[in-house]
N, C-alpha and C positions, 0 to 999 in steps of 0.2 A: 368402453372407455368413456369417461365423463365428458359431457358436453360435445361428444363427437370428435374430439381432437385426437390426433395420433401422437404417439410419443411414449410417455410413461405408462407401463403396463398396469392394468387394473384387473388382471386375471386372478381367479381363485385357483391356485395350483392343484389342490386336492380337497377332499371332503373336510379335512381339518380346518381349512381356511373359512369354512362357514362361521367359525368363531373368529370374528374380526371387529373392531374398533371401540371397545369398552375401556375408557380411561378413567375409571373412578379410583385409580390407584392400583398398584400391584397386589397380588395375593401373596402374602407371606405369613402363612399360618404359624410357622416356626420361627417367628422373629427372634433375633438374638442367637439362634442356634445354628443357622445355616445362612450363607450369603446368597442363596438362591431366592428367586421370586418368579411368580407366574404373571404374565400380562396377557389378558384376553383382548382380542379385537373381534368384534361382531360385524359381519357384513352379509348382505344378501347378494346372490349372483344370479345372472340369467342362465339359460340353458347352454350358452356358449362359454360360461365361466367368467363373464365380465361382471365386475362389481357394480352395483347401482344404488345400494342403500346401506348405510352404516352410520357411524356416529356423526360425520359431517352433515349429511342431509337431515339427520334427526335433529341436530342442533339448529340448523336453519329453520326447520318447521317449528321447533320450540320457540325460537326467536320471533317468528311470525306470529305465533300464538300469543306471546307475551307483549310484543311491541306493535303488532298490527301492520307490519311492513317488511317486505323482503329486503328493501334497501337498509332499513335500520338493523335487521338481523345480520345481514352481511357485514355492515359497518362494525357491529359489536364483535364479530369474529375476526375482524381485520381482513376481510375478503372483499374483493371487487364485486360490485353488483352483477357485472356480466358473468363472472365465474359462478356466483351463487345461482343466478338464473339458469345457467347451463347445467349445473348439478341437479337442480330440481326438475328441469325439463327432461333430462336424461332419465331420471327415476320415473317421471310420469309416463314417458314413452315405454319403458320396460314393463311397468306395472299395468299400463293400459287404462289408467284412470288419472283424472286431474287431482292434484294435491292442494292447490290454492285456487281461490276465486278472487278476482280483483274487485275492490270497492271503488266506485266512481267518486272523484273528489267532490268537494263542497266547501264549506267554511273551514273544516279541519283538514282538508286535503283528502286524497285517496289513500289506498292501502291494500292490504290483502288479508283474507281470512282463510282458515283451513277448511277443506272440504270434510264431510263426514268420513270419507275413505281415508284421508290423511290422519284424522283423529284416531280412527280404528288402527291403522298402521302403527302409529306412535304408541298406543296402548299395548299392542302386541309386542312391539320391539322392546319397550321397557320391561314387560313381563319376561320376555325371552332373555334379556340381559341378566336380570336377577336370577333366573333359573340356571343360566350358564355359570354365573359367578358362584352360586351355591354348589353346584355340581363340581366345579373346578376346585373350590376350596376343600370339599370332601375328598376328591381324588388326590389332590396335592398332599393332604394329610395322610391318606392311606398309603401312598407310595413313597413319601419323603420324610415321614415322621421319625423314622429310625435311621435315616441316611445322614451321616456325619462326615463330610469330606475331610475335615481336619484330622480325623483319625488316620486316613490314608496318607495325608500329607506328612503327618508326624512319622508314620511308619516308613515312608519313602525317604525322608530326611535321615532317619536313623540308619536305614539300610545303606544309603549312599555314603554316609560318613565312614563306614567300615568296609566298603568294597575296595578290592585291590586297585581298581583303576583310578580311585581317588587318593590312594596312599601317596605320600611324598617319597618318591624314589630318586630324587636328585642327589648327586654325591655331596656328602658333607665335607666341609672344609675343616679338617681336624687340626690343621696347623695352628689355628688360633688357640685351641684348647691344649695343645702339646707344648706351647711356649711358656 
């Protein structure tokens, strides 16, 4: 669990959960043809199945890289500094390597920089996300290009309209027509 807190589970329930937190938009290869879409989430889990790295920690590292500060990265994400610190600390513990290095203040103040290990992790994570997205798009097209749920819905509606259980069997009041 992130930051060592108990509560909300961060377990990867099965091997498919290795695909976790990529939010560059849903995969909808067949736009306009089917109401379905695939959303991938990429996460890394430890040997116990606890998530420790995904899109959130990645975005924090990217923010540190761009802004030079964990506090600024957290603020940009609308996250408390303490939560951001806990997320990165948890990832560092599980990876066994530091992800950031503090810069001591001066005229411009202090801040943080990424370690070479963090930069390598980010590069690999970015490449993995792209590879997963490409594979998912290919598989989505392979398995769903010819699937058209509206055909089944139309068939179901046609069948149910003529089925005996939907027929109007209530007695007709013929007295109005016989007068």
